[in-house]
C-alpha positions in Angstrom: 140.3 43.8 38.3 139.5 45.7 35.2 142.6 48.0 35.8 144.9 45.0 36.1 143.5 43.5 32.9 144.0 46.8 31.1 147.6 47.0 32.3 148.3 43.5 31.2 146.7 44.1 27.8 148.8 47.2 27.1 152.2 46.0 28.5 153.3 44.4 25.1 152.2 47.6 23.4 154.4 49.8 25.6 157.4 47.5 25.3 157.1 47.4 21.5 156.9 51.2 21.3 159.2 52.3 24.1 162.3 52.7 22.0 160.5 55.0 19.5 160.3 58.8 19.8 156.7 59.8 20.6 154.8 61.3 17.7 151.9 63.7 18.4 148.6 62.4 17.0 145.5 64.4 18.2 143.1 61.6 17.2 145.2 58.9 18.9 145.7 61.1 22.0 141.9 61.6 22.2 141.2 57.9 21.8 143.8 57.1 24.5 142.3 59.6 26.9 138.8 58.1 26.3 140.1 54.5 26.8 141.9 55.5 30.0 138.7 57.2 31.3 136.5 54.1 30.6 139.0 51.7 32.1 139.7 53.8 35.2 143.3 54.6 34.3 144.2 58.3 34.7 146.4 60.1 32.2 149.0 60.5 34.9 149.0 56.7 35.4 149.2 56.0 31.7 152.2 58.4 31.4 153.8 56.7 34.4 153.5 53.3 32.7 154.8 54.6 29.5 157.8 56.2 31.3 158.4 53.0 33.2 158.7 50.8 30.1 160.9 53.4 28.3 163.2 53.6 31.3 163.5 49.7 31.4 164.4 49.7 27.7 166.9 52.5 28.2 168.6 50.8 31.1 168.9 47.5 29.2 170.4 49.4 26.3 172.9 51.1 28.6 173.8 47.7 30.1 174.4 46.3 26.7 176.6 49.3 25.8 178.6 48.8 29.1 179.2 45.1 28.2 180.5 46.1 24.8 182.9 48.7 26.3 184.1 46.1 28.8 184.9 43.8 25.8 186.8 46.5 24.1 188.8 47.2 27.3 189.6 43.5 27.7 190.7 43.4 24.1 192.9 46.5 24.5 194.6 45.2 27.7 195.2 41.8 26.2 197.5 43.2 23.6 200.1 44.4 26.0 201.6 47.9 26.3 198.6 49.1 28.1 200.2 52.5 28.6 199.9 53.3 24.9 196.1 52.7 25.0 195.6 54.6 28.3 193.5 57.4 26.8 191.1 55.1 25.1 190.8 52.7 28.1 190.3 55.7 30.5 187.6 57.1 28.3 185.8 53.8 28.1 185.9 53.3 31.9 184.6 56.8 32.5 181.8 56.2 29.9 180.9 53.0 31.8 180.6 54.9 35.1 178.5 57.6 33.5 176.1 55.0 32.0 175.8 53.3 35.4 174.8 56.6 37.0 172.2 57.2 34.3 170.8 53.7 35.0 170.4 54.4 38.7 168.8 57.8 38.0 166.3 56.4 35.4 165.4 53.5 37.7 164.8 55.9 40.7 162.8 58.3 38.5 160.6 55.5 37.1 159.9 54.2 40.6 159.0 57.7 41.8 156.7 58.3 38.9 154.8 55.0 39.6 154.4 56.0 43.3 153.2 59.5 42.4 150.6 58.0 40.1 149.5 55.6 42.8 150.5 52.6 40.7 151.6 49.7 42.8 151.8 46.6 40.6 153.7 43.6 42.0 155.3 42.6 38.7 156.7 46.1 38.2 158.2 46.2 41.8 159.8 42.8 41.0 161.3 44.2 37.9 162.7 47.2 39.8 164.1 45.0 42.5 165.8 42.7 39.9 167.3 45.7 38.1 168.6 47.1 41.3 170.3 43.8 42.0 171.7 43.7 38.5 173.1 47.2 38.8 174.7 46.3 42.2 176.4 43.2 40.6 177.6 45.2 37.6 179.0 47.9 39.9 181.0 45.3 41.7 182.3 43.8 38.4 183.3 47.3 37.2 185.2 48.0 40.4 187.0 44.7 40.0 187.9 45.7 36.4 189.3 49.0 37.6 191.4 47.2 40.2 192.8 44.8 37.6 193.7 47.7 35.3 195.5 49.5 38.1 197.5 46.3 38.8 198.8 46.7 35.3 200.2 50.1 36.2 197.5 52.0 34.4 197.0 55.3 36.1 193.2 55.9 36.7 193.3 58.2 39.7 192.1 61.2 37.6 188.9 59.4 36.7 185.6 60.4 38.4 185.0 57.0 39.9 183.0 58.2 42.8 179.4 57.1 42.2 178.2 59.4 44.9 179.8 62.4 43.4 178.5 61.6 39.9 175.0 60.9 41.4 175.1 64.3 43.2 176.0 66.0 39.9 173.1 64.2 38.2 170.7 65.0 41.0 171.7 68.6 40.9 170.8 68.7 37.2 167.5 67.0 37.9 166.7 69.5 40.7 167.5 72.4 38.4 165.1 70.9 35.7 162.3 70.5 38.3 162.7 73.9 39.9 160.2 76.7 39.1 159.0 79.9 40.7 155.6 81.5 41.3 154.3 84.8 42.6 150.8 86.1 43.0 149.2 89.3 44.2 147.2 92.3 43.1 148.3 94.3 40.1 149.4 97.2 42.3 151.3 94.9 44.6 153.1 93.0 41.9 154.0 96.2 40.0 155.3 97.8 43.2 157.5 94.7 43.8 159.0 94.8 40.3 157.4 91.5 39.2 155.2 92.9 36.5 155.2 95.9 34.2 152.4 97.7 32.2 153.0 98.2 28.5 151.2 99.9 25.6 147.8 101.6 25.9 146.9 105.2 25.6 146.5 107.6 28.6 146.5 104.6 30.9 143.8 102.7 29.0 144.4 99.3 27.3 147.7 98.6 28.8 149.0 95.0 28.8 150.3 93.3 31.9 153.6 91.5 31.4 156.2 90.0 33.7 159.2 92.3 34.1 162.2 91.3 32.0 164.3 91.4 35.1 161.8 90.6 37.9 162.4 90.9 41.6 163.2 87.2 42.1 163.1 87.7 45.9 159.3 88.0 45.7 158.9 84.6 44.0 158.4 81.3 45.8 160.7 78.5 44.7 159.0 75.1 44.2 159.6 71.5 42.9 157.3 71.1 39.9 157.0 67.3 40.6 155.5 68.0 44.1 153.3 71.1 43.6 149.9 70.6 42.0 147.8 73.3 43.6 148.4 77.0 44.5 145.9 78.7 46.8 144.8 82.1 45.5 141.8 82.9 47.8 140.5 85.7 45.5 137.5 86.6 43.5 139.3 86.7 40.1 142.7 85.6 38.8 144.6 86.3 35.6 147.7 84.4 34.7 150.3 86.7 33.2 153.0 84.3 32.1 152.6 81.7 29.3 151.3 78.3 30.2 149.2 75.9 28.0 145.5 76.4 28.7 144.9 72.7 28.9 147.4 72.1 31.6 145.7 73.9 34.4 142.4 75.1 35.7 141.2 77.8 38.2 138.7 76.5 40.7 136.4 78.2 43.2 132.8 78.4 44.3 130.5 80.7 42.4 133.2 81.5 39.8 135.7 82.7 42.3 139.4 81.9 42.1 140.1 79.9 45.3 143.0 77.9 43.8 145.1 77.2 40.7 145.2 73.5 39.9 148.0 72.2 37.7 146.6 69.1 35.8 149.7 68.5 33.7 152.9 69.7 35.4 155.2 68.8 32.5 153.2 70.7 30.0 152.3 73.6 32.3 156.0 74.4 33.0 157.2 73.6 29.5 157.0 77.2 28.2 158.1 79.1 31.3 159.5 78.2 34.7 158.1 81.4 36.1 154.4 81.7 37.0 152.8 85.1 37.8 149.2 85.4 38.7 147.3 88.8 39.2 144.4 88.4 41.7 141.5 90.7 42.7 
């Protein structure tokens, strides 16, 4: 009950701030984390809520922009001699389709983030369902607009009107952004596999371990950063070679061992490098 009250209390705050760029404030962040802890809301859930409201605002802004572009197209086609305005109309139609794909992707991502954070709030699901219906209706209206333009002998065959194709392109970009790689093993093993290199030092003493500039990528495991939160290490000690913010992960194990690497903040953890190299003993 307390969780629902907390969400209801902070919904207006998220809506009022969703259109602003986030500004880093250590004091505010600390207070937010403490508030979340006391109310039972995790940082992941708070971030999912923030992302949800930002996505809703972005989608609405895109729908408003689509409406304006439709008005401009209607104005251009009402003046006659559509052929002379073909380039502008074509560009506006393409922009509308691109915005629709963005809307679908933002909505799907927002829903996925809520599910991953174990947030199932009836009012949010209702909002998602309503937006899905709205996007379906707008898609039908845009298809009708395209048909009307073609009846006026405006050639639109070169446009990327295939939502599935555009969505696949968008999904491919998302997959690329969420793809990372990791490798772990003993120093001797990783060096032999061309993953790490030893630099500096004198007579073999004081050398620094670094990831090879051109590592053997075949030795790495490819992962989706949105799905991987733990990596089993099963070792006594572990040293992370690559750069990752220290407050975005922890190494856990009984009696100080390194049984596993736990990623507590995936976005921050992979922000510096999409490659993870761990030397174990």
